[in-house]
C-alpha positions as CSV (number, residue, x, y, z in Angstrom):
1,M,96.9,100.6,75.5
2,R,98.4,102.6,78.1
3,I,95.2,104.0,79.7
4,T,94.4,99.8,79.6
5,Y,97.4,99.0,80.9
6,D,97.4,102.0,83.3
7,K,93.4,100.7,84.1
8,M,94.2,97.1,85.0
9,A,97.8,98.4,87.3
10,D,95.5,100.4,89.0
11,A,92.7,97.8,89.9
12,A,95.6,95.2,91.3
13,Y,97.4,97.7,93.3
14,I,94.4,98.3,94.7
15,Q,93.8,94.5,95.3
16,L,97.2,94.7,96.7
17,M,96.5,97.4,99.5
18,E,93.1,95.6,100.6
19,V,94.4,92.2,101.1
20,D,97.2,94.1,102.9
21,N,94.3,95.9,105.3
22,R,92.9,92.6,106.2
23,R,95.7,91.0,107.3
24,G,96.3,94.0,109.4
């Protein structure tokens, strides 16, 4: 459970950073 949650958090964080980079 903990590992799955960490993976989801990492994916969400990476997605957020990608959106931030697109905005410049």
